[in-house]
VOKOL-254311 format. One record per residue (C-alpha): x, y, z; chain; residue number from 1; residue in one letter. Coordinates in steps of 0.05 Angstrom, whole numbers, plus 5000, padded with zeros to 4 digits. Each point is the difference from the previous one (the first is absolute). Layout:
    px    py    pz  seke  lumvo  bado
     X     Y     Z     A    NUM     A
...
END
This chain:
    px    py    pz  seke  lumvo  bado
  5327  3011  7903     A      1     M
  5054  4946  4979     A      2     R
  4944  4948  5006     A      3     L
  4953  5042  4957     A      4     V
  5053  5007  4946     A      5     N
  5019  4928  5001     A      6     S
  4926  4980  4995     A      7     S
  4992  5046  4943     A      8     Y
  5059  4969  4963     A      9     E
  4976  4933  5014     A     10     W
  4933  5012  4967     A     11     V
  5033  5032  4939     A     12     E
  5050  4941  4992     A     13     Q
  4941  4949  5000     A     14     E
  4945  5037  4963     A     15     L
  5024  5057  4954     A     16     T
  5035  5001  4935     A     17     F
  5028  5054  4951     A     18     Q
  4952  5012  4945     A     19     P
  5015  5006  4928     A     20     E
  4976  5071  4982     A     21     V
  4977  5009  4928     A     22     H
  4939  5028  4961     A     23     G
  4955  5043  5041     A     24     W
  5041  5000  5062     A     25     Q
  5063  5019  4963     A     26     A
  4961  5058  4968     A     27     A
  4980  5025  5065     A     28     V
  5069  4995  5032     A     29     R
  5028  5045  4941     A     30     A
  4938  5046  5009     A     31     A
  5012  5010  5076     A     32     L
  5074  5018  4989     A     33     L
  4979  5048  4943     A     34     E
  4949  5033  5050     A     35     A
  5063  5009  5048     A     36     N
  4980  4945  5052     A     37     V
  5074  4991  5008     A     38     T
  5050  4967  5013     A     39     P
  4997  4932  4966     A     40     W
  5011  4948  5054     A     41     N
  4993  4935  4958     A     42     G
  4975  4939  5037     A     43     F
  4997  5009  5074     A     44     T
  4956  4978  5059     A     45     V
  5018  5064  5035     A     46     E
  4950  5059  5006     A     47     H
  5041  5055  4969     A     48     V
  4988  5064  4962     A     49     T
  4995  4995  4925     A     50     G
  4978  4948  4951     A     51     T
  5010  4927  5015     A     52     K
  4985  4929  4981     A     53     I
  4973  4965  5061     A     54     G
  4998  4924  5014     A     55     A
  4940  4954  4976     A     56     T
  4972  4938  5028     A     57     T
  5000  4969  4930     A     58     F
  5056  4955  4983     A     59     D
  5033  4996  4928     A     60     A
  4946  4947  4980     A     61     S
  4942  5042  5022     A     62     G
  4981  4965  5059     A     63     R
  4977  5042  5060     A     64     R
  5027  4990  5067     A     65     H
  4966  5018  5065     A     66     S
  5000  4986  5076     A     67     A
  4974  4934  4987     A     68     A
  5071  4984  4977     A     69     D
  5023  5012  5069     A     70     L
  4965  4938  5026     A     71     L
  5058  4963  4969     A     72     A
  5038  5021  5061     A     73     F
  4946  4977  5052     A     74     A
  4999  4936  5039     A     75     R
  4945  4960  4969     A     76     P
  4991  4959  5065     A     77     G
  4981  5064  5038     A     78     R
  4956  5032  4947     A     79     L
  4927  4986  4990     A     80     H
  4966  5036  4945     A     81     V
  4922  5008  4995     A     82     A
  4980  5015  4928     A     83     V
  4937  5035  4984     A     84     R
  4992  5020  5070     A     85     A
  4983  5071  5024     A     86     A
  5016  5023  5073     A     87     V
  4937  5033  5029     A     88     T
  5027  5022  5067     A     89     R
  5059  4992  5051     A     90     V
  4980  4965  5063     A     91     I
  5016  5044  5059     A     92     I
  4995  4978  5073     A     93     N
  5010  5037  5065     A     94     P
  5064  4987  5037     A     95     I
  4994  4972  5072     A     96     D
  5019  5058  5043     A     97     P
  5047  4953  5039     A     98     A
  5039  4984  4939     A     99     A
  5007  5071  4978     A    100     R
  5061  5015  5045     A    101     R
  4990  5074  5005     A    102     G
  4946  5049  4984     A    103     R
  5033  5030  4941     A    104     S
  4993  4935  4960     A    105     R
  4943  4989  4950     A    106     P
  4935  4971  5027     A    107     A
  4984  4961  4938     A    108     V
  5035  4949  4955     A    109     A
  4990  4972  4932     A    110     A
  4990  4924  5001     A    111     V
  4984  4983  4932     A    112     G
  4956  5016  4941     A    113     V
  4933  4981  4970     A    114     V
  5001  4987  4924     A    115     Y
  4948  4976  4953     A    116     Q
  5012  4951  4942     A    117     D
  4971  5002  4926     A    118     R
  4935  4971  5029     A    119     L
  4997  5052  5050     A    120     F
  5010  4952  5057     A    121     Q
  5034  5028  5060     A    122     L
  5065  4976  5030     A    123     H
  5043  5017  5060     A    124     H
  5076  5003  5000     A    125     A
  5027  5006  5068     A    126     L
  5071  5023  5021     A    127     L
  5050  4951  5033     A    128     R
  5034  5026  5063     A    129     P
  5045  5057  4984     A    130     G
  4966  5010  4929     A    131     G
  4978  5063  4968     A    132     E
  4950  5020  4951     A    133     V
  5030  5044  4944     A    134     I
  4953  5035  4955     A    135     L
  5025  5015  4929     A    136     S
  4933  5012  4969     A    137     A
  5022  5067  4966     A    138     G
  4985  5072  5011     A    139     T
  4923  4987  4991     A    140     L
  4995  4931  5031     A    141     G
  5043  5010  5061     A    142     S
  4962  5058  5031     A    143     P
  4933  4969  4980     A    144     Q
  5019  4934  5040     A    145     L
  5024  5039  5060     A    146     L
  4930  5037  5001     A    147     L
  4961  4934  4990     A    148     L
  5042  4972  5062     A    149     S
  4979  5056  5044     A    150     G
  5066  5041  4995     A    151     V
  4983  5071  4980     A    152     G
  4956  5064  5018     A    153     P
  4957  4976  5054     A    154     A
  4939  5042  4979     A    155     N
  5003  4975  4929     A    156     D
  5008  4928  5021     A    157     L
  4943  5007  5051     A    158     T
  4952  5031  4948     A    159     S
  5010  4938  4956     A    160     L
  4989  4949  5057     A    161     G
  5076  4980  5003     A    162     I
  5027  4984  5068     A    163     P
  5055  5048  5017     A    164     V
  5068  4964  5016     A    165     S
  5047  5062  4993     A    166     V
  4977  5072  4994     A    167     D
  5049  5019  4945     A    168     A
  4974  5065  4962     A    169     P
  5055  4996  4950     A    170     D
  4979  4938  4967     A    171     V
  4978  5016  4929     A    172     G
  5024  5070  5008     A    173     K
  5061  5035  4965     A    174     H
  4983  4961  4932     A    175     M
  5040  5026  4938     A    176     F
  5004  4988  4928     A    177     D
  5047  5028  4945     A    178     N
  4958  5039  4953     A    179     P
  5017  4986  4926     A    180     R
  4985  5043  4941     A    181     N
  5024  4985  4928     A    182     G
  4987  5006  4926     A    183     I
  4986  4936  4956     A    184     S
  5010  4999  4926     A    185     I
  4991  4953  4944     A    186     I
  5070  4998  4968     A    187     P
  5005  5011  4922     A    188     S
  5054  4941  5001     A    189     V
  4997  4928  5026     A    190     P
  5032  4997  5071     A    191     I
  5008  4948  5052     A    192     D
  4962  4984  5061     A    193     H
  5037  5021  5063     A    194     S
  4988  5011  5074     A    195     L
  5038  5058  5033     A    196     I
  5075  4989  4993     A    197     Q
  5024  5073  4989     A    198     V
  4988  5055  5056     A    199     V
  5018  5068  5000     A    200     G
  5010  5032  5073     A    201     I
  5009  5076  4994     A    202     P
  5015  5004  5073     A    203     S
  5019  4941  5047     A    204     A
  4976  5032  5066     A    205     N
  4929  4992  4979     A    206     G
  4983  5074  4979     A    207     T
  4985  4982  4930     A    208     A
  4954  4950  4963     A    209     S
  5031  4937  4971     A    210     Y
  4992  4989  4926     A    211     L
  4988  4929  4973     A    212     E
  4968  4968  4938     A    213     A
  4968  4935  4976     A    214     A
  4968  4975  4934     A    215     S
  4949  4948  4997     A    216     Y
  4940  4970  4956     A    217     I
  4928  5027  5012     A    218     V
  4936  4981  4969     A    219     P
  4957  5053  4964     A    220     V
  4929  5001  4982     A    221     S
  4980  4949  4942     A    222     P
  4959  5058  4969     A    223     M
  5067  5028  4974     A    224     L
  5016  4938  4958     A    225     R
  4959  4975  4937     A    226     P
  4972  4932  5003     A    227     A
  5027  4947  4948     A    228     G
  4984  4929  4982     A    229     P
  5052  4972  5052     A    230     F
  4992  5056  5051     A    231     I
  4942  5003  5052     A    232     S
  4969  5071  5003     A    233     P
  5009  4994  5077     A    234     T
  5071  4985  5002     A    235     S
  5042  5058  5029     A    236     P
  5059  5032  4966     A    237     L
  5062  4998  5037     A    238     Y
  5047  5059  4998     A    239     V
  5067  5011  5033     A    240     T
  5002  5063  5046     A    241     M
  5058  5033  5034     A    242     A
  4998  5043  5063     A    243     T
  5047  5047  5033     A    244     I
  4981  5018  5068     A    245     M
  5021  5038  5062     A    246     E
  4991  4975  5072     A    247     K
  5000  5049  5060     A    248     V
  5046  4972  5055     A    249     P
  4982  4999  5071     A    250     G
  4944  5024  4995     A    251     P
  4976  5049  5058     A    252     L
  4926  4991  4984     A    253     S
  4971  4952  5052     A    254     E
  4938  4955  4995     A    255     G
  4967  4945  5044     A    256     S
  4971  4929  4997     A    257     L
  4938  4979  5038     A    258     W
  4957  4942  5003     A    259     L
  4931  5000  4963     A    260     S
  4975  4943  5041     A    261     S
  5023  4946  5047     A    262     P
  4996  4951  4942     A    263     N
  5073  4976  4982     A    264     P
  4984  4989  4928     A    265     V
  4975  5070  4987     A    266     E
  5055  5046  4971     A    267     T
  5018  5058  5050     A    268     P
  4987  5070  4981     A    269     S
  5062  5041  4980     A    270     V
  5013  5073  4985     A    271     R
  5070  5026  4983     A    272     F
  4982  5073  4991     A    273     N
  5046  5011  4941     A    274     Y
  5026  5074  4999     A    275     F
  4967  5022  5060     A    276     S
  5070  5029  5020     A    277     R
  5018  5055  4953     A    278     P
  5072  4977  5001     A    279     E
  4983  4934  4965     A    280     D
  4961  5041  4947     A    281     L
  5058  5045  4990     A    282     A
  5046  4941  4989     A    283     Q
  4949  4970  4949     A    284     C
  5001  5067  4965     A    285     V
  5074  4998  4990     A    286     V
  4998  4924  4986     A    287     G
  4951  5008  4941     A    288     V
  5043  5056  4971     A    289     R
  5057  4953  4999     A    290     R
  4958  4949  4963     A    291     V
  4984  5052  4951     A    292     A
  5073  5014  4990     A    293     Q
  5017  4930  4989     A    294     V
  4945  4994  4947     A    295     L
  5026  5061  4967     A    296     Q
  5068  4971  4994     A    297     S
  5031  4981  4930     A    298     R
  5000  4929  5021     A    299     T
  4924  4996  5005     A    300     M
  4992  5026  4930     A    301     D
  4999  4932  4970     A    302     I
  4940  4982  5036     A    303     F
  4958  5057  4974     A    304     R
  4948  4986  4944     A    305     S
  4982  5041  4941     A    306     S
  4941  5044  5011     A    307     V
  4962  5027  4939     A    308     G
  5019  4993  4926     A    309     S
  5069  5027  4967     A    310     A
  4957  5049  4962     A    311     S
  4978  5032  5066     A    312     Q
  5072  5017  5022     A    313     G
  5029  5071  4985     A    314     R
  5057  4967  4965     A    315     R
  4968  4937  4978     A    316     G
  5016  4958  5061     A    317     H
  4950  4972  5043     A    318     A
  5002  5020  5076     A    319     R
  5021  4947  5045     A    320     R
  4973  4992  5074     A    321     D
  4989  4947  5052     A    322     F
  4937  4958  4997     A    323     R
  4980  5009  5072     A    324     I
  4953  4953  5035     A    325     V
  4959  5033  5057     A    326     G
  5015  5070  5026     A    327     A
  5047  5045  4964     A    328     T
  5044  5052  5033     A    329     L
  4975  5070  5004     A    330     P
  5028  5043  4944     A    331     L
  5029  5048  5047     A    332     D
  5033  4948  5045     A    333     W
  5068  5034  5002     A    334     S
  4970  5067  5029     A    335     T
  4933  4985  5036     A    336     N
  5005  4968  5066     A    337     N
  4925  4997  5008     A    338     T
  4988  4963  4935     A    339     S
  5051  4947  5017     A    340     V
  4976  4991  5071     A    341     A
  4930  4989  4973     A    342     D
  5030  4946  4953     A    343     F
  5033  4967  5061     A    344     C
  4933  4999  5036     A    345     R
  4962  4974  4939     A    346     R
  5048  4944  4981     A    347     T
  5029  4979  5067     A    348     V
  5005  4921  5006     A    349     A
  5031  4950  5046     A    350     T
  5071  4967  4987     A    351     L
  4977  4949  5054     A    352     W
  5057  5018  5049     A    353     H
  4947  5007  5057     A    354     Y
  5031  5006  5071     A    355     H
  4984  5017  5068     A    356     G
  4943  4979  5048     A    357     G
  5046  4963  5049     A    358     C
  5058  5051  4999     A    359     V
  5060  4989  5045     A    360     V
  5000  5043  5062     A    361     G
  4921  5005  4999     A    362     R
  4975  4929  4992     A    363     V
  5060  4955  5003     A    364     V
  5068  5012  5038     A    365     D
  5068  4999  4966     A    366     K
  5001  4925  5001     A    367     D
  4931  5000  4966     A    368     F
  4964  4974  5061     A    369     R
  4929  5024  5005     A    370     V
  5001  5049  5063     A    371     M
  4953  4980  5055     A    372     G
  5006  4921  4981     A    373     T
  5045  4943  5007     A    374     Q
  5018  4950  4947     A    375     S
  4973  5044  4941     A    376     L
  5042  5035  4947     A    377     R
  4987  5034  4933     A    378     V
  5053  4993  4949     A    379     V
  4980  5033  4932     A    380     D
  4989  5068  4964     A    381     G
  4948  5022  5050     A    382     S
  5057  5017  5052     A    383     T
  5027  5052  4947     A    384     F
  4992  5073  5015     A    385     S
  5031  5018  4930     A    386     V
  5012  4965  4938     A    387     T
  5068  4970  4998     A    388     P
  5015  5013  4927     A    389     G
  4978  4988  4930     A    390     T
  4973  4929  5021     A    391     N
  4985  4975  5070     A    392     P
  5008  4929  4986     A    393     Q
  5073  4991  5013     A    394     A
  4991  5037  5068     A    395     T
  4941  4957  5018     A    396     V
  5040  4936  4987     A    397     M
  5059  5031  5035     A    398     M
  4956  5008  5061     A    399     M
  4981  4926  4998     A    400     G
  5077  4984  5000     A    401     R
  5016  5051  5051     A    402     Y
  4946  4971  5046     A    403     E
  5019  4929  4988     A    404     Y
  5073  5015  5016     A    405     M
  4983  5042  5061     A    406     G
  4953  4947  5030     A    407     L
  5054  4950  4984     A    408     K
  5051  5039  5043     A    409     M
  4953  5008  5056     A    410     I
  4985  4926  5002     A    411     A
  5076  4986  4998     A    412     E
  5011  5047  5058     A    413     R
  4943  4968  5038     A    414     H
  5032  4931  4990     A    415     S
  5068  5023  5022     A    416     R
  4970  5028  5064     A    417     R
  4963  4932  5010     A    418     Q
  5065  4963  4992     A    419     V
  5040  5047  5046     A    420     N
  4947  4995  5055     A    421     T
  4996  4926  4991     A    422     S
  5076  4992  5007     A    423     S
  5003  5047  5059     A    424     Y
  4944  4956  5034     A    425     N
  5039  4935  4989     A    426     E
  5065  5031  5033     A    427     L
  4957  5020  5058     A    428     E
  4973  4925  5010     A    429     E
END
């Protein structure tokens, strides 16, 4: 655990920054507190109950930092990068029984990969002695590559004509994606464009949906704007939209991934089965109600627009309401579970937090080695069985650092053993 924590801290130090919260994000922060998503925790990278400001990968100048920045810590002489290249399969060969040194050892080992360049020419990259293949193709890519390489459910692979290297029935299974539902509005006042910075966590133990918000520009139909001498009638009109969303943590609803064909350039089929578990749907109902409570807060009044004319109002005032884009909340959202559950099903969308497919304990072991093979690991979000928090990228990068440090420690121990053995032999001579 100490290595895990130090790896997290290293990633946070190198890639994350404290954002300046203003505009839409500041309003959402105040509205969350008004809706009793408390306490106020300020800026923190910890996953704690209440409302907080999380770290951002954008620095003060607006430049985005990513895992690519970590290449600065690599040794260039040991690193070869093939650009515009796509791995099509891992090369897995049988191990000579005489070299297995025991019946419990795997019968196959990864020896390299096949990849194609931008001209679709195939190339082979082979391991040096003692090397490993580490897949980091993501939740959709890593299970797909294992299946294409003959590691997966034997019956499924055989039906596609793929030679079976390891019968691994859990590859591509136990797939999850956090369902997201939200309300989008066109605000009545100008707002900035922002990614998620403020988050509301009603319960840090994963029993309540997280609340987040963003604002962005979207094009609308050119039919909605008049043409002029300097405006093309086909030019879209760009408007600023703001969204408040809830995300079901976990979740429990389980999906799967499978190959549509043995062709590596064809996208695999995926089904996440959102809300197939009633517990997830119940969390969504509670989360959508919290979104409604945030919208009802006094802080959000400034973003309402006038509806109708002043003369239509009973006291001479025009009614103010949100200009909602897309589905609206049911009128009886506070009392009718069925109508809110129907809203959840109709408006569910992804937050791109896919995970699973190569889950630890089912496909890979605790050291991320693919079970039943040698020299093959998977290090990415496909090994997760639950979402690690509001955004998985910090955990994914932590895994890379953790794996690097772990392998480095193993190599150092191996080197020390070799030195000790060599010294012993010299004394014997």
